[in-house]
GULUM-180290 format. One record per atom (N, C-alpha, C): atom name; x, z, y. Coordinates in steps of 0.001 Angstrom, whole numbers, plus 500000, padded with zeros to 6 digits. Layout:
BEGIN
- CA;X;Z;Y
...
***
This chain:
BEGIN
- N;562543;854026;758185
- CA;561296;854208;757946
- C;560988;854561;756381
- N;560934;855642;755718
- CA;561291;855640;754211
- C;559907;854610;753731
- N;560076;854224;752635
- CA;559421;853289;751808
- C;558439;854047;751467
- N;557028;853277;750657
- CA;555844;854367;750044
- C;556536;854558;748886
- N;557304;854111;748097
- CA;557537;855126;746982
- C;558578;856221;746923
- N;559391;856264;748647
- CA;560062;857620;748795
- C;558972;858467;749204
- N;558198;858000;750203
- CA;556701;859047;750495
- C;556457;859541;749248
- N;556023;859104;747848
- CA;555281;859239;746628
- C;556283;860524;745989
- N;557249;860213;746122
- CA;558401;861280;745609
- C;558537;862472;746390
- N;558657;862288;747583
- CA;558400;863439;748760
- C;557213;863992;748600
- N;556151;863351;748432
- CA;554724;864253;748584
- C;554563;865067;747376
- N;555658;864247;745806
- CA;555744;865396;744593
- C;556183;866364;744898
- N;557649;866383;745142
- CA;558035;867501;745622
- C;557522;868639;746372
- N;556695;868193;747449
- CA;555909;869292;747989
- C;554576;870231;747458
- N;553936;868906;746776
- CA;553641;869521;745698
- C;553716;870559;744638
- N;555009;870207;743936
- CA;555607;871289;742993
- C;555871;872727;743345
- N;556497;872480;744952
- CA;556781;873789;745756
- C;555432;874350;746013
- N;554506;873618;746574
- CA;553536;874705;746473
- C;552617;875409;745650
- N;552538;874540;744302
- CA;552286;874790;743437
- C;553026;875942;742310
- N;553978;876300;743018
- CA;554929;877048;742267
- C;554747;878594;743310
- N;555121;878347;744457
- CA;555243;879482;745223
- C;553988;880598;744683
- N;553854;881710;744444
- CA;553658;882800;744363
- C;552884;882689;742824
- N;552862;881697;741904
- CA;552058;881295;740602
- C;552971;881654;739905
- N;554184;882117;739627
- CA;554636;882303;738267
- C;554658;881153;737289
- N;554577;881268;736300
- CA;554688;879794;735422
- C;553603;879442;735064
- N;552204;879126;736079
- CA;551253;878557;735645
- C;551130;877165;734622
- N;550178;876890;734240
- CA;549901;875553;733171
- C;549558;874718;734247
- N;549158;873453;733876
- CA;548765;872500;734657
- C;547521;872709;734900
- N;547008;873317;734186
- CA;545390;873283;734308
- C;544888;874181;735417
- N;546036;874767;735544
- CA;545716;876178;736689
- C;546091;875757;738360
- N;546895;874597;738228
- CA;547045;874028;739496
- C;545710;873344;740645
- N;545582;874108;741357
- CA;543998;873999;742461
- C;543632;872499;742412
- N;542869;872305;741905
- CA;542156;870894;742650
- C;542479;870485;743697
- N;541849;871210;745039
- CA;542232;870942;746471
- C;543541;870378;746685
- N;544417;871507;746044
- CA;546131;871454;746564
- C;546250;870326;746097
- N;546225;869475;744657
- CA;546557;868303;744281
- C;546044;867028;745018
- N;544876;867326;745116
- CA;543513;866048;746491
- C;544402;865828;747454
- N;544664;867169;748086
- CA;545490;866955;749358
- C;546825;866072;749351
- N;547847;866836;748484
- CA;548983;865849;748368
- C;549036;864646;748034
- N;548309;864258;746978
- CA;548034;863222;746163
- C;547139;861947;747428
- N;546393;862680;748179
- CA;545780;861709;748919
- C;546654;861586;750570
- N;547732;862340;750416
- CA;548264;861875;751583
- C;548445;860605;752052
- N;549179;859843;751161
- CA;549029;858316;751407
- C;548266;857250;750701
- N;547192;857747;750746
- CA;546034;856989;749567
- C;545986;855832;750567
- N;546277;855603;751618
- CA;545879;854407;752977
- C;546442;853369;751943
- N;547982;853467;751515
- CA;548650;852613;750839
- C;548851;852459;749485
- N;547836;853544;748893
- CA;548296;853340;747607
- C;547544;851946;746907
- N;547928;851765;746009
- CA;547431;850538;745253
- C;545914;850665;744698
- N;545604;852036;744419
- CA;544596;852051;743893
- C;543858;853382;744722
- N;542568;853438;744659
- CA;541900;854663;745519
- C;541849;855748;744744
- N;542041;857005;745605
- CA;541422;858208;744824
- C;540271;858826;745167
- N;539893;859955;745148
- CA;540633;861032;744815
- C;541439;861454;743751
- N;542692;862100;743457
- CA;543336;862276;742380
- C;542976;863206;741557
- N;543505;863356;740510
- CA;543307;864674;739762
- C;543866;864713;738607
- N;544151;865872;737679
- CA;545197;865981;736959
- C;544510;866119;735218
- N;542987;865693;735246
- CA;542089;866017;734088
- C;541341;864820;733694
- N;540848;865039;732232
- CA;540328;863533;731891
- C;539009;863192;732663
- N;538981;861951;733000
- CA;537902;861470;733842
- C;538274;861092;735366
- N;539332;862069;735642
- CA;540301;861998;737090
- C;541086;860689;737087
- N;541462;860246;738311
- CA;542034;859018;738729
- C;543535;859541;738896
- N;544510;858550;738282
- CA;545838;859581;738383
- C;546193;859159;739743
- N;547320;860263;740016
- CA;548102;859507;741546
- C;549196;858834;741063
- N;549826;857967;741970
- CA;551180;857109;741634
- C;552390;858444;741509
- N;553163;857791;740400
- CA;554541;858569;739885
- C;555565;857672;739962
- N;556742;857976;740331
- CA;558048;857091;740083
- C;559141;857697;739367
- N;559485;856903;738743
- CA;561117;857479;737551
- C;562178;856506;737811
- N;563276;857325;737470
- CA;564207;856273;737058
- C;564242;855730;735479
- N;564281;854946;735278
- CA;564283;854184;734172
- C;564333;852553;733723
- N;564238;852096;732466
- CA;564718;850940;732292
- C;563302;850400;731936
- N;562893;849217;731740
- CA;561536;848253;731465
- C;561930;847950;729804
- N;562976;847997;729643
- CA;563623;847811;728126
- C;564861;848235;727704
- N;564815;849542;727734
- CA;566387;850068;727010
- C;567276;849501;726491
- N;566629;849093;724971
- CA;567253;848286;724461
- C;568012;846651;725187
- N;567232;846285;725700
- CA;567773;844925;726290
- C;568868;845576;727246
- N;568909;846482;728049
- CA;569901;847119;728934
- C;570955;847833;728206
- N;571023;847684;726027
- CA;571901;848387;725906
- C;571858;849642;726118
- N;571047;850664;726437
- CA;570590;851889;726785
- C;571852;852734;728027
- N;572324;851638;728632
- CA;572987;851890;729545
- C;572213;852691;730926
- N;572852;853963;730774
- CA;572193;854978;732235
- C;572716;853843;733304
- N;573651;853448;733973
- CA;573605;852414;735263
- C;572981;851364;735394
- N;572085;850963;734535
- CA;571286;850049;734680
- C;569781;850380;734706
- N;569753;851793;735098
- CA;568197;852358;735436
- C;567620;851590;736756
- N;566448;851345;736689
- CA;565706;851213;738107
- C;564502;851856;737939
- N;564004;851693;739359
- CA;562542;852480;739856
- C;561576;852099;738548
- N;560725;852713;738022
- CA;559353;852506;737304
- C;558302;853493;738044
- N;557348;852574;738424
- CA;556147;853425;738866
- C;554920;853255;738047
- N;554120;853818;738463
- CA;553015;853758;737447
- C;551920;852263;737852
- N;552156;852007;739157
- CA;551526;851337;740233
- C;552462;849690;739496
- N;553288;849777;738588
- CA;553918;848910;737508
- C;552970;848125;736655
- N;552018;848745;736408
- CA;551266;849407;735091
- C;549675;849066;735688
- N;549375;849229;736685
- CA;547949;848540;737537
- C;547548;847369;737346
- N;546683;847311;737027
- CA;546303;845846;736657
- C;544650;845920;737089
- N;543839;845789;738100
- CA;542340;845844;738363
- C;541480;844939;737493
- N;542492;843466;736888
- CA;541723;842706;736441
- C;541609;842866;734970
- N;542441;843098;734499
- CA;542580;843708;733026
- C;543375;842599;732199
- N;543872;841194;733102
- CA;544048;840122;732561
- C;545641;840234;731450
- N;546509;841465;731928
- CA;547670;841835;731283
- C;547734;842805;730662
- N;546937;843980;731497
- CA;547267;845045;730792
- C;545753;845850;731353
- N;545520;846592;729966
- CA;544342;847683;729908
- C;544844;849015;729770
- N;545465;849496;728965
- CA;545463;850811;728393
- C;547335;851057;728734
- N;546873;851751;729369
- CA;548840;852711;729359
- C;548466;854045;728644
- N;549886;853809;727651
- CA;549695;854957;727076
- C;551532;855657;727347
- N;550714;856817;727904
- CA;552331;857672;728715
- C;552461;859005;727718
- N;553755;858907;727113
- CA;554329;859639;726657
- C;555329;860679;726855
- N;555529;861968;726980
- CA;555732;862792;727630
- C;556960;863566;726223
- N;558133;863375;726337
- CA;559138;864074;725490
- C;560547;865250;725628
- N;560774;865893;724823
- CA;561872;866957;724734
- C;563050;866433;723947
- N;563688;866989;724029
- CA;565349;866683;723200
- C;565037;868033;722123
- N;564486;868795;722709
- CA;564366;869941;721466
- C;562962;869735;720568
- N;562314;868472;720959
- CA;561163;868694;720273
- C;561301;868101;718968
- N;560977;868403;717788
- CA;561260;867295;716286
- C;559882;866446;716324
- N;558634;867480;716755
- CA;557731;866363;716530
- C;557574;865059;717190
- N;558165;864746;718767
- CA;558515;864270;719550
- C;559395;862986;719203
- N;560235;863379;718021
- CA;561566;862394;717683
- C;560913;861450;716376
- N;559716;862593;715909
- CA;559419;862084;714604
- C;558135;860921;714839
- N;557790;860755;716215
- CA;556751;860479;716854
- C;557310;858655;717334
- N;558661;858811;717898
- CA;559319;857907;717794
- C;559804;857183;716564
- N;560297;857879;715873
- CA;561282;857312;714749
- C;559911;856822;713480
- N;558916;857599;713384
- CA;557999;857415;712443
- C;558195;857877;710873
- N;557868;857516;710172
- CA;557946;858175;708652
- C;557713;856903;707788
- N;557688;857147;706422
- CA;557693;856084;705284
- C;555741;855724;705260
- N;555041;856917;706125
- CA;553677;856409;706301
- C;552945;856133;707538
- N;554127;856528;708505
- CA;554005;856422;709793
- C;554515;855609;710581
- N;553988;854796;711334
- CA;554886;853478;712244
- C;555376;854266;713314
- N;556334;853586;713828
- CA;557214;853952;714987
- C;556662;853887;716018
- N;556330;854526;717372
- CA;555768;854388;718677
- C;556085;852817;718956
- N;557366;852478;718815
- CA;557762;850830;718917
- C;556992;850137;718316
- N;556948;850561;716943
- CA;556169;849279;716253
- C;554252;849321;716508
- N;553850;850706;716936
- CA;552609;850973;717444
- C;552746;849549;718435
- N;553417;849839;719357
- CA;553336;848894;720849
- C;553192;847860;720528
- N;554290;847341;719645
- CA;554241;845680;719466
- C;553171;845149;718492
- N;552367;846168;717620
- CA;550825;845909;717307
- C;549840;845328;718341
- N;550032;846209;719451
- CA;549173;846210;720024
- C;549289;845406;721653
- N;550397;845235;722170
- CA;550475;844942;723336
- C;549787;843473;723748
- N;549774;842643;722416
- CA;548903;841700;722782
- C;547370;841604;723204
- N;547122;843018;722885
- CA;545870;843258;723771
- C;545495;843901;725208
- N;546902;843952;725585
- CA;547302;844618;726650
- C;547231;846228;726994
- N;547762;846392;725830
- CA;548478;847986;725223
- C;549975;848153;725560
- N;549918;848805;726858
- CA;551302;849600;727179
- C;551985;850815;727436
- N;553126;851103;726957
- CA;553884;852402;726707
- C;554448;852536;727892
- N;554647;853942;728277
- CA;555320;854205;729248
- C;556122;855734;728584
- N;557379;855747;728006
- CA;557898;857058;727513
- C;558769;857501;728326
- N;558845;859279;728182
- CA;559642;859963;729478
- C;560132;860423;728480
- N;561325;861408;729175
- CA;562188;862408;728867
- C;562302;863445;730046
- N;562026;864823;729575
- CA;561990;865723;730869
- C;562930;866895;730643
- N;563709;867201;729368
- CA;564388;867863;728543
- C;565173;867505;727590
- N;566441;868426;727925
- CA;567524;868095;726518
- C;567702;869269;725855
- N;568170;868925;724436
- CA;568106;869698;723582
- C;568198;871407;723775
- N;568716;871829;725321
- CA;568735;873276;725502
- C;567433;873384;726622
- N;566878;872680;726655
- CA;565412;872747;727545
- C;566024;872823;729558
- N;566781;872047;729072
- CA;567748;871773;730497
- C;567136;870424;731070
- N;566855;870092;732403
- CA;566291;868943;732880
- C;567207;867675;732387
- N;566242;866869;731911
- CA;567058;865609;731225
- C;567640;864571;732247
- N;568774;864053;731922
- CA;569892;863457;732529
- C;569335;862032;731956
- N;569937;861187;733078
- CA;570127;859807;732494
- C;571066;859142;731352
- N;571906;860270;730830
- CA;572750;860188;729997
- C;571748;860734;728750
- N;570986;861764;728587
- CA;570127;862180;727748
- C;569225;861057;727275
- N;568659;860306;728295
- CA;567369;859509;728293
- C;568309;858126;727292
- N;570041;857843;727605
- CA;570046;856673;726838
- C;570959;857142;725315
- N;571217;858322;725207
- CA;571225;858664;723563
- C;569581;858565;722763
- N;568767;859571;723782
- CA;567478;859246;722992
- C;566553;857765;722788
- N;566670;856916;723631
- CA;566552;855473;723591
- C;567307;854948;722536
- N;568538;855070;722473
- CA;569434;854531;721564
- C;569099;855263;720359
- N;569571;856058;720197
- CA;568462;856907;718877
- C;567605;856189;717775
- N;566477;856107;718944
- CA;565265;855664;718707
- C;565133;854130;718726
- N;566240;853523;719289
- CA;565627;852173;719437
- C;564379;851727;720311
- N;564589;852317;721267
- CA;563099;852214;722236
- C;563359;850896;722880
- N;562592;850118;722932
- CA;561915;848733;723924
- C;560989;848622;724554
- N;560580;849702;724701
- CA;559143;849834;725627
- C;559663;850615;727066
- N;559133;850335;728074
- CA;559548;851042;729367
- C;560019;852391;729177
- N;560968;853075;729673
- CA;561146;854615;729555
- C;561877;855222;730576
- N;561785;856048;730935
- CA;561918;856845;732126
- C;562304;858372;731847
- N;563646;858910;732698
- CA;563954;860180;732714
- C;562886;860724;733776
- N;562536;861998;733505
- CA;561692;862798;734075
- C;562178;864252;734391
- N;563287;864078;735309
- CA;563990;866009;735195
- C;563232;866723;735994
- N;562348;866432;736922
- CA;561604;867133;737641
- C;560626;867610;737238
- N;560332;867135;735640
- CA;558976;866955;735314
- C;557741;866834;736231
- N;557541;865584;736508
- CA;556256;865162;737553
- C;555187;865326;736828
- N;555385;865368;735406
- CA;554276;864823;734535
- C;553946;866372;733979
- N;554255;867073;734436
- CA;554026;868608;734419
- C;552846;869113;735092
- N;552314;867969;736042
- CA;551004;867899;736672
- C;549742;868052;735781
- N;550491;867658;734027
- CA;549249;867007;733588
- C;549376;868154;731976
- N;551129;868140;731681
- CA;551249;868482;730751
- C;551940;869783;730884
- N;551803;870603;729340
- CA;552133;871895;729199
- C;553674;871542;728483
- N;555070;872050;729023
- CA;556038;871753;728461
- C;556321;872346;727217
- N;555150;873573;727212
- CA;556161;873939;725840
- C;554860;873373;724676
- N;554322;872630;724988
- CA;553422;871753;723887
- C;553485;870454;724097
- N;555036;870202;723095
- CA;554863;868641;722968
- C;555212;867979;721657
- N;554860;866794;721794
- CA;554336;865686;722471
- C;553049;865900;723144
- N;553298;865134;724426
- CA;552087;865078;725200
- C;551527;863601;725416
- N;550516;863473;725126
- CA;550138;861844;724929
- C;548936;861575;725794
- N;549136;860775;727243
- CA;547906;860301;727650
- C;547587;859120;728004
- N;546185;858785;727658
- CA;545925;857369;727920
- C;545138;856890;729109
- N;545722;855952;730006
- CA;545177;855516;731465
- C;544720;854237;731333
- N;543411;854173;731738
- CA;542496;852972;731675
- C;543417;851810;733015
- N;544199;851173;732864
- CA;544766;850171;734122
- C;544253;849860;734797
- N;542926;849192;734469
- CA;542358;848378;735825
- C;541582;849463;736709
- N;541443;850757;736315
- CA;541169;851754;737332
- C;541808;852986;737555
- N;543222;853315;736957
- CA;543796;853963;736670
- C;543295;855383;736211
- N;542184;855698;735793
- CA;541461;856849;735378
- C;542262;857407;734069
- N;542348;858230;733799
- CA;542767;859078;732571
- C;541520;859472;731600
- N;541761;859098;730875
- CA;540656;858780;729866
- C;541094;859602;728298
- N;542469;860181;728462
- CA;542314;860354;727108
- C;543994;861810;727159
- N;543490;862814;727033
- CA;544787;863773;727086
- C;544950;864711;725953
- N;545983;864682;725178
- CA;546344;864977;724129
- C;547487;865670;723812
- N;547595;867245;723283
- CA;548490;868249;723494
- C;549411;867983;722094
- N;550582;868300;722068
- CA;550958;868085;720281
- C;550839;866630;719529
- N;551313;867109;718342
- CA;551549;865743;717472
- C;549676;865580;716937
- N;549180;864833;717577
- CA;547809;864566;716234
- C;547817;862757;716532
- N;548667;862397;715838
- CA;548830;860982;715419
- C;547449;860205;715140
- N;546447;860599;714277
- CA;545230;860032;713801
- C;544294;860199;714998
- N;544061;861115;715588
- CA;543513;861297;717095
- C;544200;860256;718132
- N;545047;860702;718036
- CA;545719;859728;719369
- C;545154;857852;719304
- N;545890;857435;717855
- CA;545723;856292;717655
- C;544280;855534;717558
- N;543507;856637;717101
- CA;542026;856324;716825
- C;541745;856325;718387
- N;542065;857029;719680
- CA;541483;856982;720539
- C;542393;855511;721136
- N;543392;855280;721215
- CA;543833;853822;721737
- C;543226;852692;720983
- N;542843;853013;719678
- CA;542214;851354;719030
- C;540471;851608;719939
- N;540091;852293;720097
- CA;538806;852575;720583
- C;538638;852134;721899
- N;539728;852287;722675
- CA;539697;852108;724224
- C;540244;850639;724037
- N;541273;850023;723151
- CA;541566;848458;723036
- C;540239;847815;722891
- N;539082;848362;722282
- CA;538123;847425;721405
- C;537376;846759;722812
- N;537128;845850;722819
- CA;535830;844911;723744
- C;534544;845683;723815
- N;534210;846076;724884
- CA;532585;846641;724891
- C;531831;845444;724538
***
C-alpha cells in the first residue's frame, strides 16, 4: 500500500495534469479553487493539518514533498545524500520549535535569486538572515526548479547551486515545479511565508523585494 507521502506525490501529479489540460500556460492565480481543494483534500483525513487548502494568502497550504537535504553543507552537497523533505517536517502546532517557514523558489537563470542567496556588501546572505533568526523559530526551505537553460532542475544542479552559495539550511530540488501552484515561474525569486502552527500562507512576494520580505518576516516573528 502506498505511503502517505507517496499519495501526496500522486495527488500533486494529478492536479498538475488536470490544471494543464486545455489551459495553455495558465499562471498560478488561474488554477480553479475547486480543483485545487478537491485534489489537495483527497487525503486530508491523514494530513497532519486540516484543510481546505488553497494557493493564496490566508489559505492553508497543502502537503508537498521533495528530494533534498536538511543541511546541504553538512552533506557536502552530495546529491546521493538527498532524502525526502516535506512541509510536514516544519509543522509545529505548539510553536515551540518552529513558528515561521520561509519558502524560497529559485531558478539557475535567475540572477536575482543568486543575489538573494549570496548577499552583497550591504545585504546579508539568505543563510546569514536565517542564522540571525532561527532561535526565534524561523525556518527556511529553499528550492531550485530550473537550470540555467530553463530545463527542469536535477539533483546535480541543486548540488552546484548549494555549494556555490554554501547553503546550510534545508534545500530541495523541484523539477516538476510543485510550487508553481503558488509562484509564477517567469517572476523569480518567489518568497512565501507560512505560519507553521497552522500552515497558513501569510505572505507571498514575487520578484526580489528584500525590504518588504524581511520586514514581513520580522513582523511575523514579533510576539503578539
